[in-house]
N, CA, C, O and the ligand as a Tripos MOL2 file, in Angstrom:
@<TRIPOS>MOLECULE
protein
  305   303    77     0     0
PROTEIN
NO_CHARGES

@<TRIPOS>ATOM
      1 N          17.3870  253.2810   72.7300 N.3       1 MET1
      2 CA         18.6780  253.7060   73.2860 C.3       1 MET1
      3 C          19.8020  253.0200   72.5300 C.2       1 MET1
      4 O          19.6510  251.8980   72.0450 O.2       1 MET1
      5 N          20.8970  253.6890   72.4380 N.am      2 PRO2
      6 CA         21.9960  253.1280   71.6410 C.3       2 PRO2
      7 C          22.5810  251.8820   72.2920 C.2       2 PRO2
      8 O          22.7910  251.8390   73.5040 O.2       2 PRO2
      9 N          22.8320  250.8960   71.4890 N.am      3 SER3
     10 CA         23.4680  249.6860   72.0000 C.3       3 SER3
     11 C          24.8640  249.5860   71.3780 C.2       3 SER3
     12 O          25.3570  250.5420   70.7810 O.2       3 SER3
     13 N          25.4760  248.4470   71.5220 N.am      4 ALA4
     14 CA         26.7990  248.2600   70.9210 C.3       4 ALA4
     15 C          26.6530  248.2490   69.4100 C.2       4 ALA4
     16 O          26.3410  247.2220   68.8080 O.2       4 ALA4
     17 N          26.8820  249.3960   68.8130 N.am      5 MET5
     18 CA         26.6430  249.5440   67.3890 C.3       5 MET5
     19 C          27.6380  248.7850   66.5270 C.2       5 MET5
     20 O          27.3040  248.2830   65.4540 O.2       5 MET5
     21 N          28.8440  248.7160   67.0120 N.am      6 SER6
     22 CA         29.8870  248.2250   66.1140 C.3       6 SER6
     23 C          30.3550  246.8430   66.5250 C.2       6 SER6
     24 O          31.5550  246.6020   66.6610 O.2       6 SER6
     25 N          29.4210  245.9480   66.7190 N.am      7 GLU7
     26 CA         29.8170  244.5880   66.9970 C.3       7 GLU7
     27 C          30.4300  243.9860   65.7420 C.2       7 GLU7
     28 O          29.9280  244.1810   64.6350 O.2       7 GLU7
     29 N          31.4900  243.2720   65.9250 N.am      8 ILE8
     30 CA         32.1890  242.6930   64.7760 C.3       8 ILE8
     31 C          32.2410  241.1750   64.9260 C.2       8 ILE8
     32 O          32.6680  240.6430   65.9510 O.2       8 ILE8
     33 N          31.8000  240.5100   63.8920 N.am      9 PHE9
     34 CA         31.8340  239.0500   63.8920 C.3       9 PHE9
     35 C          32.8310  238.5760   62.8540 C.2       9 PHE9
     36 O          32.8070  239.0140   61.7040 O.2       9 PHE9
     37 N          33.6990  237.6850   63.2670 N.am     10 HIS10
     38 CA         34.6900  237.1460   62.3490 C.3      10 HIS10
     39 C          34.2960  235.7380   61.9300 C.2      10 HIS10
     40 O          33.9000  234.9120   62.7520 O.2      10 HIS10
     41 N          34.4140  235.4850   60.6410 N.am     11 VAL11
     42 CA         34.2310  234.1330   60.1240 C.3      11 VAL11
     43 C          35.6100  233.6560   59.6880 C.2      11 VAL11
     44 O          36.1910  234.1630   58.7280 O.2      11 VAL11
     45 N          36.1120  232.6750   60.4130 N.am     12 VAL12
     46 CA         37.4800  232.2160   60.1710 C.3      12 VAL12
     47 C          37.4540  230.7680   59.7080 C.2      12 VAL12
     48 O          36.8100  229.9320   60.3420 O.2      12 VAL12
     49 N          38.1370  230.4570   58.6220 N.am     13 PRO13
     50 CA         38.1890  229.0690   58.1500 C.3      13 PRO13
     51 C          38.8850  228.1860   59.1830 C.2      13 PRO13
     52 O          39.8870  228.5750   59.7830 O.2      13 PRO13
     53 N          38.3410  227.0110   59.3710 N.am     14 THR14
     54 CA         38.9710  226.1000   60.3180 C.3      14 THR14
     55 C          40.1040  225.3330   59.6430 C.2      14 THR14
     56 O          40.0740  225.0880   58.4370 O.2      14 THR14
     57 N          41.0880  224.9660   60.4290 N.am     15 ASP15
     58 CA         42.2150  224.1600   59.9380 C.3      15 ASP15
     59 C          42.9250  224.7970   58.7540 C.2      15 ASP15
     60 O          43.3280  224.1040   57.8190 O.2      15 ASP15
     61 N          43.0770  226.1050   58.7920 N.am     16 ASP16
     62 CA         43.7890  226.7600   57.7070 C.3      16 ASP16
     63 C          45.2890  226.7270   57.9890 C.2      16 ASP16
     64 O          45.7300  226.2670   59.0420 O.2      16 ASP16
     65 N          46.0550  227.2210   57.0340 N.am     17 TRP17
     66 CA         47.5020  227.1470   57.1340 C.3      17 TRP17
     67 C          48.0910  228.0260   58.2200 C.2      17 TRP17
     68 O          49.1870  227.7760   58.7210 O.2      17 TRP17
     69 N          47.3370  229.0660   58.5750 N.am     18 LEU18
     70 CA         47.8800  229.9660   59.5940 C.3      18 LEU18
     71 C          46.7700  230.4780   60.4890 C.2      18 LEU18
     72 O          45.5900  230.2680   60.2080 O.2      18 LEU18
     73 N          47.1400  231.1380   61.5480 N.am     19 MET19
     74 CA         46.1710  231.7590   62.4300 C.3      19 MET19
     75 C          45.7370  233.0860   61.8170 C.2      19 MET19
     76 O          46.5680  233.8690   61.3560 O.2      19 MET19
     77 N          44.4770  233.3210   61.8150 N.am     20 HIS20
     78 CA         43.9760  234.5810   61.2860 C.3      20 HIS20
     79 C          43.8990  235.6180   62.4040 C.2      20 HIS20
     80 O          43.6550  235.3000   63.5680 O.2      20 HIS20
     81 N          44.1140  236.8460   62.0110 N.am     21 GLU21
     82 CA         44.0420  237.9610   62.9530 C.3      21 GLU21
     83 C          42.5870  238.3620   63.1440 C.2      21 GLU21
     84 O          41.9500  238.8650   62.2190 O.2      21 GLU21
     85 N          42.0640  238.1400   64.3410 N.am     22 GLU22
     86 CA         40.6430  238.4120   64.5490 C.3      22 GLU22
     87 C          40.3820  239.7030   65.2970 C.2      22 GLU22
     88 O          39.2510  239.9570   65.7120 O.2      22 GLU22
     89 N          41.3830  240.5060   65.4740 N.am     23 HIS23
     90 CA         41.1580  241.7060   66.2820 C.3      23 HIS23
     91 C          40.9750  242.9550   65.4450 C.2      23 HIS23
     92 O          40.3840  243.9270   65.9170 O.2      23 HIS23
     93 N          41.4570  242.9560   64.2370 N.am     24 HIS24
     94 CA         41.1270  244.0660   63.3490 C.3      24 HIS24
     95 C          40.9340  243.5250   61.9490 C.2      24 HIS24
     96 O          40.9220  242.3140   61.7270 O.2      24 HIS24
     97 N          40.7850  244.4340   61.0190 N.am     25 ASP25
     98 CA         40.5110  244.0160   59.6470 C.3      25 ASP25
     99 C          41.7880  243.8310   58.8540 C.2      25 ASP25
    100 O          41.7520  243.7610   57.6260 O.2      25 ASP25
    101 N          42.9070  243.7510   59.5350 N.am     26 GLU26
    102 CA         44.1640  243.7580   58.8080 C.3      26 GLU26
    103 C          44.8170  242.3930   58.7870 C.2      26 GLU26
    104 O          46.0330  242.2710   58.9350 O.2      26 GLU26
    105 N          44.0270  241.3980   58.6080 N.am     27 CYS27
    106 CA         44.5590  240.0540   58.5240 C.3      27 CYS27
    107 C          45.3030  239.8760   57.2030 C.2      27 CYS27
    108 O          44.9990  240.5360   56.2090 O.2      27 CYS27
    109 N          46.2530  239.0020   57.2100 N.am     28 VAL28
    110 CA         47.0860  238.7590   56.0320 C.3      28 VAL28
    111 C          46.2740  238.1940   54.8650 C.2      28 VAL28
    112 O          46.7010  238.2850   53.7140 O.2      28 VAL28
    113 N          45.1250  237.6190   55.1500 N.am     29 CYS29
    114 CA         44.3320  236.9980   54.0940 C.3      29 CYS29
    115 C          43.5040  238.0260   53.3150 C.2      29 CYS29
    116 O          42.8760  237.6850   52.3130 O.2      29 CYS29
    117 N          43.5020  239.2820   53.7750 N.am     30 GLY30
    118 CA         42.7130  240.3030   53.0970 C.3      30 GLY30
    119 C          41.2310  240.0000   53.1610 C.2      30 GLY30
    120 O          40.5880  239.7970   52.1310 O.2      30 GLY30
    121 N          40.6810  239.9670   54.3730 N.am     31 PRO31
    122 CA         39.3070  239.5030   54.5630 C.3      31 PRO31
    123 C          38.2800  240.3790   53.8670 C.2      31 PRO31
    124 O          38.5140  241.5580   53.6020 O.2      31 PRO31
    125 N          37.1520  239.7820   53.5830 N.am     32 HIS32
    126 CA         36.0070  240.4940   53.0200 C.3      32 HIS32
    127 C          35.2380  241.1120   54.1910 C.2      32 HIS32
    128 O          34.7700  240.3980   55.0790 O.2      32 HIS32
    129 N          35.1110  242.4240   54.1860 N.am     33 VAL33
    130 CA         34.4430  243.1190   55.2820 C.3      33 VAL33
    131 C          33.1250  243.6680   54.7820 C.2      33 VAL33
    132 O          33.0780  244.3890   53.7850 O.2      33 VAL33
    133 N          32.0590  243.3260   55.4780 N.am     34 GLU34
    134 CA         30.7450  243.8060   55.0680 C.3      34 GLU34
    135 C          30.0620  244.4890   56.2530 C.2      34 GLU34
    136 O          30.0220  243.9570   57.3630 O.2      34 GLU34
    137 N          29.5300  245.6770   55.9850 N.am     35 TYR35
    138 CA         28.9120  246.4670   57.0500 C.3      35 TYR35
    139 C          27.4030  246.3410   56.9930 C.2      35 TYR35
    140 O          26.7980  246.4940   55.9320 O.2      35 TYR35
    141 N          26.8060  246.0660   58.1230 N.am     36 PHE36
    142 CA         25.3530  245.9690   58.2220 C.3      36 PHE36
    143 C          24.8580  247.0020   59.2240 C.2      36 PHE36
    144 O          25.6420  247.6590   59.9090 O.2      36 PHE36
    145 N          23.5470  247.1240   59.2910 N.am     37 THR37
    146 CA         22.9530  248.1560   60.1430 C.3      37 THR37
    147 C          23.4510  248.0720   61.5780 C.2      37 THR37
    148 O          23.7210  249.0900   62.2150 O.2      37 THR37
    149 N          23.5680  246.8610   62.0740 N.am     38 ARG38
    150 CA         23.8760  246.7050   63.4930 C.3      38 ARG38
    151 C          25.2200  246.0550   63.7650 C.2      38 ARG38
    152 O          25.4970  245.6640   64.8990 O.2      38 ARG38
    153 N          26.0260  245.9370   62.7860 N.am     39 GLY39
    154 CA         27.3200  245.3450   63.0550 C.3      39 GLY39
    155 C          28.0960  245.0700   61.7820 C.2      39 GLY39
    156 O          27.6460  245.3850   60.6800 O.2      39 GLY39
    157 N          29.2550  244.4860   61.9500 N.am     40 THR40
    158 CA         30.1580  244.2480   60.8420 C.3      40 THR40
    159 C          30.5320  242.7770   60.8120 C.2      40 THR40
    160 O          30.7470  242.1630   61.8570 O.2      40 THR40
    161 N          30.6070  242.2210   59.6280 N.am     41 VAL41
    162 CA         31.0380  240.8430   59.4880 C.3      41 VAL41
    163 C          32.3460  240.8250   58.6950 C.2      41 VAL41
    164 O          32.4410  241.4030   57.6120 O.2      41 VAL41
    165 N          33.3300  240.1610   59.2480 N.am     42 VAL42
    166 CA         34.6280  240.0310   58.5950 C.3      42 VAL42
    167 C          34.8050  238.5700   58.2020 C.2      42 VAL42
    168 O          34.9540  237.7010   59.0610 O.2      42 VAL42
    169 N          34.7870  238.3100   56.9070 N.am     43 VAL43
    170 CA         34.9200  236.9350   56.4280 C.3      43 VAL43
    171 C          36.3540  236.7230   55.9560 C.2      43 VAL43
    172 O          36.8100  237.3580   55.0060 O.2      43 VAL43
    173 N          37.0430  235.8340   56.6260 N.am     44 HIS44
    174 CA         38.4360  235.5560   56.2720 C.3      44 HIS44
    175 C          38.5070  234.5280   55.1580 C.2      44 HIS44
    176 O          37.6880  233.6150   55.0650 O.2      44 HIS44
    177 N          39.5040  234.7060   54.3240 N.am     45 HIS45
    178 CA         39.6760  233.7930   53.2000 C.3      45 HIS45
    179 C          40.6560  232.6880   53.5750 C.2      45 HIS45
    180 O          41.7330  232.9500   54.1100 O.2      45 HIS45
    181 N          40.2770  231.4820   53.2930 N.am     46 ALA46
    182 CA         41.1740  230.3650   53.5630 C.3      46 ALA46
    183 C          42.3620  230.4190   52.6090 C.2      46 ALA46
    184 O          42.1960  230.5450   51.3950 O.2      46 ALA46
    185 N          43.5410  230.3240   53.1690 N.am     47 LEU47
    186 CA         44.7430  230.4230   52.3400 C.3      47 LEU47
    187 C          45.0260  229.1410   51.5740 C.2      47 LEU47
    188 O          45.8840  229.1160   50.6920 O.2      47 LEU47
    189 N          44.3180  228.0960   51.9030 N.am     48 ASP48
    190 CA         44.5040  226.8620   51.1400 C.3      48 ASP48
    191 C          43.6610  226.8530   49.8660 C.2      48 ASP48
    192 O          43.6780  225.8810   49.1100 O.2      48 ASP48
    193 N          42.9290  227.9340   49.6350 N.am     49 GLY49
    194 CA         42.2150  228.0850   48.3680 C.3      49 GLY49
    195 C          40.9500  227.2680   48.2420 C.2      49 GLY49
    196 O          40.4970  226.9960   47.1310 O.2      49 GLY49
    197 N          40.3750  226.8740   49.3560 N.am     50 ARG50
    198 CA         39.2060  225.9900   49.2890 C.3      50 ARG50
    199 C          37.9800  226.6680   48.6710 C.2      50 ARG50
    200 O          37.0570  225.9950   48.2120 O.2      50 ARG50
    201 N          37.9780  228.0150   48.6620 N.am     51 HIS51
    202 CA         36.8510  228.7110   48.0500 C.3      51 HIS51
    203 C          37.2380  229.4040   46.7520 C.2      51 HIS51
    204 O          36.5120  230.2670   46.2590 O.2      51 HIS51
    205 N          38.3570  229.0310   46.2160 N.am     52 ALA52
    206 CA         38.8840  229.7210   45.0350 C.3      52 ALA52
    207 C          37.9250  229.6550   43.8560 C.2      52 ALA52
    208 O          37.8850  230.5780   43.0430 O.2      52 ALA52
    209 N          37.1610  228.5870   43.7500 N.am     53 GLY53
    210 CA         36.2680  228.4450   42.6170 C.3      53 GLY53
    211 C          34.9050  229.0840   42.8240 C.2      53 GLY53
    212 O          34.0130  228.9430   41.9870 O.2      53 GLY53
    213 N          34.7440  229.7870   43.9410 N.am     54 ASP54
    214 CA         33.4410  230.3270   44.2760 C.3      54 ASP54
    215 C          33.5750  231.7930   44.6780 C.2      54 ASP54
    216 O          33.7400  232.1190   45.8540 O.2      54 ASP54
    217 N          33.5010  232.6580   43.6850 N.am     55 ALA55
    218 CA         33.7790  234.0750   43.9050 C.3      55 ALA55
    219 C          32.7870  234.7340   44.8560 C.2      55 ALA55
    220 O          33.1300  235.7030   45.5340 O.2      55 ALA55
    221 N          31.5730  234.2230   44.9120 N.am     56 GLY56
    222 CA         30.5550  234.8620   45.7370 C.3      56 GLY56
    223 C          30.5070  234.3510   47.1600 C.2      56 GLY56
    224 O          29.6560  234.7680   47.9460 O.2      56 GLY56
    225 N          31.4130  233.4540   47.4970 N.am     57 TRP57
    226 CA         31.3310  232.7910   48.7810 C.3      57 TRP57
    227 C          31.4000  233.7490   49.9750 C.2      57 TRP57
    228 O          30.5550  233.6920   50.8690 O.2      57 TRP57
    229 N          32.3900  234.6140   49.9860 N.am     58 ALA58
    230 CA         32.6060  235.4830   51.1410 C.3      58 ALA58
    231 C          31.4010  236.3820   51.3890 C.2      58 ALA58
    232 O          30.9850  236.5810   52.5300 O.2      58 ALA58
    233 N          30.8560  236.9150   50.3230 N.am     59 ARG59
    234 CA         29.7100  237.8070   50.4420 C.3      59 ARG59
    235 C          28.4860  237.0410   50.9660 C.2      59 ARG59
    236 O          27.7420  237.5310   51.8150 O.2      59 ARG59
    237 N          28.3050  235.8400   50.4390 N.am     60 ARG60
    238 CA         27.1690  235.0150   50.8580 C.3      60 ARG60
    239 C          27.2820  234.6600   52.3370 C.2      60 ARG60
    240 O          26.3060  234.7090   53.0850 O.2      60 ARG60
    241 N          28.4920  234.3020   52.7350 N.am     61 ARG61
    242 CA         28.7330  233.9130   54.1240 C.3      61 ARG61
    243 C          28.4920  235.0970   55.0560 C.2      61 ARG61
    244 O          27.9230  234.9410   56.1370 O.2      61 ARG61
    245 N          28.9250  236.2740   54.6330 N.am     62 ALA62
    246 CA         28.7200  237.4760   55.4470 C.3      62 ALA62
    247 C          27.2320  237.7120   55.6690 C.2      62 ALA62
    248 O          26.8090  238.0690   56.7690 O.2      62 ALA62
    249 N          26.4450  237.5120   54.6220 N.am     63 ARG63
    250 CA         25.0010  237.7420   54.7420 C.3      63 ARG63
    251 C          24.3400  236.6890   55.6160 C.2      63 ARG63
    252 O          23.3920  236.9820   56.3440 O.2      63 ARG63
    253 N          24.8390  235.4730   55.5420 N.am     64 GLU64
    254 CA         24.3120  234.4140   56.4180 C.3      64 GLU64
    255 C          24.5130  234.7800   57.8820 C.2      64 GLU64
    256 O          23.6020  234.6650   58.7020 O.2      64 GLU64
    257 N          25.7270  235.2220   58.1900 N.am     65 VAL65
    258 CA         26.0300  235.5820   59.5690 C.3      65 VAL65
    259 C          25.1830  236.7740   59.9970 C.2      65 VAL65
    260 O          24.6730  236.8090   61.1170 O.2      65 VAL65
    261 N          25.0360  237.7380   59.1130 N.am     66 ALA66
    262 CA         24.2330  238.9160   59.4300 C.3      66 ALA66
    263 C          22.7930  238.5300   59.7230 C.2      66 ALA66
    264 O          22.1680  239.0920   60.6220 O.2      66 ALA66
    265 N          22.2730  237.5890   58.9820 N.am     67 THR67
    266 CA         20.9040  237.1380   59.2160 C.3      67 THR67
    267 C          20.8000  236.3920   60.5430 C.2      67 THR67
    268 O          19.8810  236.6220   61.3280 O.2      67 THR67
    269 N          21.7530  235.4990   60.7800 N.am     68 ASP68
    270 CA         21.7790  234.7540   62.0450 C.3      68 ASP68
    271 C          21.7870  235.6820   63.2530 C.2      68 ASP68
    272 O          21.0800  235.4580   64.2360 O.2      68 ASP68
    273 N          22.5970  236.7200   63.1580 N.am     69 ARG69
    274 CA         22.7890  237.6180   64.3010 C.3      69 ARG69
    275 C          21.8730  238.8270   64.2410 C.2      69 ARG69
    276 O          21.9680  239.7260   65.0770 O.2      69 ARG69
    277 N          20.9940  238.8520   63.2670 N.am     70 ALA70
    278 CA         20.0520  239.9690   63.1110 C.3      70 ALA70
    279 C          20.7720  241.3020   62.9370 C.2      70 ALA70
    280 O          20.3110  242.3370   63.4160 O.2      70 ALA70
    281 N          21.8930  241.2610   62.2550 N.am     71 LEU71
    282 CA         22.6540  242.4950   62.0660 C.3      71 LEU71
    283 C          22.0520  243.3850   61.0020 C.2      71 LEU71
    284 O          22.3570  244.5750   60.9250 O.2      71 LEU71
    285 N          21.2010  242.8070   60.1900 N.am     72 ASP72
    286 CA         20.6690  243.5860   59.0770 C.3      72 ASP72
    287 C          19.3120  244.2130   59.4060 C.2      72 ASP72
    288 O          18.6630  244.8030   58.5420 O.2      72 ASP72
    289 N          18.8960  244.0780   60.6590 N.am     73 ARG73
    290 CA         17.6480  244.7240   61.0430 C.3      73 ARG73
    291 C          17.8550  246.1940   61.3270 C.2      73 ARG73
    292 O          18.9290  246.6180   61.7540 O.2      73 ARG73
    293 N          16.8320  246.9480   61.0890 N.am     74 LEU74
    294 CA         16.9170  248.3640   61.4030 C.3      74 LEU74
    295 C          16.9030  248.5400   62.9200 C.2      74 LEU74
    296 O          16.2400  247.7890   63.6350 O.2      74 LEU74
    297 N          17.6380  249.5360   63.4000 N.am     75 PRO75
    298 CA         17.6340  249.7830   64.8470 C.3      75 PRO75
    299 C          16.2300  250.1280   65.3140 C.2      75 PRO75
    300 O          15.4500  250.7460   64.5900 O.2      75 PRO75
    301 N          15.9280  249.7210   66.5220 N.am     76 GLY76
    302 CA         14.6030  250.0240   67.0730 C.3      76 GLY76
    303 C          13.6640  248.9960   66.5970 C.2      76 GLY76
    304 O          12.4800  249.0390   66.9310 O.2      76 GLY76
    305 ZN         42.2780  236.1190   57.8380 Zn       77 ZN77
@<TRIPOS>BOND
     1     1     2 1
     2     2     3 1
     3     3     4 2
     4     3     5 am
     5     5     6 1
     6     6     7 1
     7     7     8 2
     8     7     9 am
     9     9    10 1
    10    10    11 1
    11    11    12 2
    12    11    13 am
    13    13    14 1
    14    14    15 1
    15    15    16 2
    16    15    17 am
    17    17    18 1
    18    18    19 1
    19    19    20 2
    20    19    21 am
    21    21    22 1
    22    22    23 1
    23    23    24 2
    24    23    25 am
    25    25    26 1
    26    26    27 1
    27    27    28 2
    28    27    29 am
    29    29    30 1
    30    30    31 1
    31    31    32 2
    32    31    33 am
    33    33    34 1
    34    34    35 1
    35    35    36 2
    36    35    37 am
    37    37    38 1
    38    38    39 1
    39    39    40 2
    40    39    41 am
    41    41    42 1
    42    42    43 1
    43    43    44 2
    44    43    45 am
    45    45    46 1
    46    46    47 1
    47    47    48 2
    48    47    49 am
    49    49    50 1
    50    50    51 1
    51    51    52 2
    52    51    53 am
    53    53    54 1
    54    54    55 1
    55    55    56 2
    56    55    57 am
    57    57    58 1
    58    58    59 1
    59    59    60 2
    60    59    61 am
    61    61    62 1
    62    62    63 1
    63    63    64 2
    64    63    65 am
    65    65    66 1
    66    66    67 1
    67    67    68 2
    68    67    69 am
    69    69    70 1
    70    70    71 1
    71    71    72 2
    72    71    73 am
    73    73    74 1
    74    74    75 1
    75    75    76 2
    76    75    77 am
    77    77    78 1
    78    78    79 1
    79    79    80 2
    80    79    81 am
    81    81    82 1
    82    82    83 1
    83    83    84 2
    84    83    85 am
    85    85    86 1
    86    86    87 1
    87    87    88 2
    88    87    89 am
    89    89    90 1
    90    90    91 1
    91    91    92 2
    92    91    93 am
    93    93    94 1
    94    94    95 1
    95    95    96 2
    96    95    97 am
    97    97    98 1
    98    98    99 1
    99    99   100 2
   100    99   101 am
   101   101   102 1
   102   102   103 1
   103   103   104 2
   104   103   105 am
   105   105   106 1
   106   106   107 1
   107   107   108 2
   108   107   109 am
   109   109   110 1
   110   110   111 1
   111   111   112 2
   112   111   113 am
   113   113   114 1
   114   114   115 1
   115   115   116 2
   116   115   117 am
   117   117   118 1
   118   118   119 1
   119   119   120 2
   120   119   121 am
   121   121   122 1
   122   122   123 1
   123   123   124 2
   124   123   125 am
   125   125   126 1
   126   126   127 1
   127   127   128 2
   128   127   129 am
   129   129   130 1
   130   130   131 1
   131   131   132 2
   132   131   133 am
   133   133   134 1
   134   134   135 1
   135   135   136 2
   136   135   137 am
   137   137   138 1
   138   138   139 1
   139   139   140 2
   140   139   141 am
   141   141   142 1
   142   142   143 1
   143   143   144 2
   144   143   145 am
   145   145   146 1
   146   146   147 1
   147   147   148 2
   148   147   149 am
   149   149   150 1
   150   150   151 1
   151   151   152 2
   152   151   153 am
   153   153   154 1
   154   154   155 1
   155   155   156 2
   156   155   157 am
   157   157   158 1
   158   158   159 1
   159   159   160 2
   160   159   161 am
   161   161   162 1
   162   162   163 1
   163   163   164 2
   164   163   165 am
   165   165   166 1
   166   166   167 1
   167   167   168 2
   168   167   169 am
   169   169   170 1
   170   170   171 1
   171   171   172 2
   172   171   173 am
   173   173   174 1
   174   174   175 1
   175   175   176 2
   176   175   177 am
   177   177   178 1
   178   178   179 1
   179   179   180 2
   180   179   181 am
   181   181   182 1
   182   182   183 1
   183   183   184 2
   184   183   185 am
   185   185   186 1
   186   186   187 1
   187   187   188 2
   188   187   189 am
   189   189   190 1
   190   190   191 1
   191   191   192 2
   192   191   193 am
   193   193   194 1
   194   194   195 1
   195   195   196 2
   196   195   197 am
   197   197   198 1
   198   198   199 1
   199   199   200 2
   200   199   201 am
   201   201   202 1
   202   202   203 1
   203   203   204 2
   204   203   205 am
   205   205   206 1
   206   206   207 1
   207   207   208 2
   208   207   209 am
   209   209   210 1
   210   210   211 1
   211   211   212 2
   212   211   213 am
   213   213   214 1
   214   214   215 1
   215   215   216 2
   216   215   217 am
   217   217   218 1
   218   218   219 1
   219   219   220 2
   220   219   221 am
   221   221   222 1
   222   222   223 1
   223   223   224 2
   224   223   225 am
   225   225   226 1
   226   226   227 1
   227   227   228 2
   228   227   229 am
   229   229   230 1
   230   230   231 1
   231   231   232 2
   232   231   233 am
   233   233   234 1
   234   234   235 1
   235   235   236 2
   236   235   237 am
   237   237   238 1
   238   238   239 1
   239   239   240 2
   240   239   241 am
   241   241   242 1
   242   242   243 1
   243   243   244 2
   244   243   245 am
   245   245   246 1
   246   246   247 1
   247   247   248 2
   248   247   249 am
   249   249   250 1
   250   250   251 1
   251   251   252 2
   252   251   253 am
   253   253   254 1
   254   254   255 1
   255   255   256 2
   256   255   257 am
   257   257   258 1
   258   258   259 1
   259   259   260 2
   260   259   261 am
   261   261   262 1
   262   262   263 1
   263   263   264 2
   264   263   265 am
   265   265   266 1
   266   266   267 1
   267   267   268 2
   268   267   269 am
   269   269   270 1
   270   270   271 1
   271   271   272 2
   272   271   273 am
   273   273   274 1
   274   274   275 1
   275   275   276 2
   276   275   277 am
   277   277   278 1
   278   278   279 1
   279   279   280 2
   280   279   281 am
   281   281   282 1
   282   282   283 1
   283   283   284 2
   284   283   285 am
   285   285   286 1
   286   286   287 1
   287   287   288 2
   288   287   289 am
   289   289   290 1
   290   290   291 1
   291   291   292 2
   292   291   293 am
   293   293   294 1
   294   294   295 1
   295   295   296 2
   296   295   297 am
   297   297   298 1
   298   298   299 1
   299   299   300 2
   300   299   301 am
   301   301   302 1
   302   302   303 1
   303   303   304 2
@<TRIPOS>SUBSTRUCTURE
     1 MET1         2 RESIDUE 1 A MET
     2 PRO2         6 RESIDUE 1 A PRO
     3 SER3        10 RESIDUE 1 A SER
     4 ALA4        14 RESIDUE 1 A ALA
     5 MET5        18 RESIDUE 1 A MET
     6 SER6        22 RESIDUE 1 A SER
     7 GLU7        26 RESIDUE 1 A GLU
     8 ILE8        30 RESIDUE 1 A ILE
     9 PHE9        34 RESIDUE 1 A PHE
    10 HIS10       38 RESIDUE 1 A HIS
    11 VAL11       42 RESIDUE 1 A VAL
    12 VAL12       46 RESIDUE 1 A VAL
    13 PRO13       50 RESIDUE 1 A PRO
    14 THR14       54 RESIDUE 1 A THR
    15 ASP15       58 RESIDUE 1 A ASP
    16 ASP16       62 RESIDUE 1 A ASP
    17 TRP17       66 RESIDUE 1 A TRP
    18 LEU18       70 RESIDUE 1 A LEU
    19 MET19       74 RESIDUE 1 A MET
    20 HIS20       78 RESIDUE 1 A HIS
    21 GLU21       82 RESIDUE 1 A GLU
    22 GLU22       86 RESIDUE 1 A GLU
    23 HIS23       90 RESIDUE 1 A HIS
    24 HIS24       94 RESIDUE 1 A HIS
    25 ASP25       98 RESIDUE 1 A ASP
    26 GLU26      102 RESIDUE 1 A GLU
    27 CYS27      106 RESIDUE 1 A CYS
    28 VAL28      110 RESIDUE 1 A VAL
    29 CYS29      114 RESIDUE 1 A CYS
    30 GLY30      118 RESIDUE 1 A GLY
    31 PRO31      122 RESIDUE 1 A PRO
    32 HIS32      126 RESIDUE 1 A HIS
    33 VAL33      130 RESIDUE 1 A VAL
    34 GLU34      134 RESIDUE 1 A GLU
    35 TYR35      138 RESIDUE 1 A TYR
    36 PHE36      142 RESIDUE 1 A PHE
    37 THR37      146 RESIDUE 1 A THR
    38 ARG38      150 RESIDUE 1 A ARG
    39 GLY39      154 RESIDUE 1 A GLY
    40 THR40      158 RESIDUE 1 A THR
    41 VAL41      162 RESIDUE 1 A VAL
    42 VAL42      166 RESIDUE 1 A VAL
    43 VAL43      170 RESIDUE 1 A VAL
    44 HIS44      174 RESIDUE 1 A HIS
    45 HIS45      178 RESIDUE 1 A HIS
    46 ALA46      182 RESIDUE 1 A ALA
    47 LEU47      186 RESIDUE 1 A LEU
    48 ASP48      190 RESIDUE 1 A ASP
    49 GLY49      194 RESIDUE 1 A GLY
    50 ARG50      198 RESIDUE 1 A ARG
    51 HIS51      202 RESIDUE 1 A HIS
    52 ALA52      206 RESIDUE 1 A ALA
    53 GLY53      210 RESIDUE 1 A GLY
    54 ASP54      214 RESIDUE 1 A ASP
    55 ALA55      218 RESIDUE 1 A ALA
    56 GLY56      222 RESIDUE 1 A GLY
    57 TRP57      226 RESIDUE 1 A TRP
    58 ALA58      230 RESIDUE 1 A ALA
    59 ARG59      234 RESIDUE 1 A ARG
    60 ARG60      238 RESIDUE 1 A ARG
    61 ARG61      242 RESIDUE 1 A ARG
    62 ALA62      246 RESIDUE 1 A ALA
    63 ARG63      250 RESIDUE 1 A ARG
    64 GLU64      254 RESIDUE 1 A GLU
    65 VAL65      258 RESIDUE 1 A VAL
    66 ALA66      262 RESIDUE 1 A ALA
    67 THR67      266 RESIDUE 1 A THR
    68 ASP68      270 RESIDUE 1 A ASP
    69 ARG69      274 RESIDUE 1 A ARG
    70 ALA70      278 RESIDUE 1 A ALA
    71 LEU71      282 RESIDUE 1 A LEU
    72 ASP72      286 RESIDUE 1 A ASP
    73 ARG73      290 RESIDUE 1 A ARG
    74 LEU74      294 RESIDUE 1 A LEU
    75 PRO75      298 RESIDUE 1 A PRO
    76 GLY76      302 RESIDUE 1 A GLY
    77 ZN77       305 GROUP 0 **** ****
């Protein structure tokens, strides 16, 4: 039976310069949005540039969250 298909998880940097918008994908930081079978992960970018030297960070973090929450499993 169908469950909450579009659960959205936000990954927000702590102690950043501003508050991130966690209600839609239109945060000022231009978050990395990744869609998985059972939900969506929105990874916000820290405006202080703490991940500037690591281009793959947002994608990696999204996959970590997806694994934690089992978002990448097939339905059923
Ligand atoms: Zn943000």
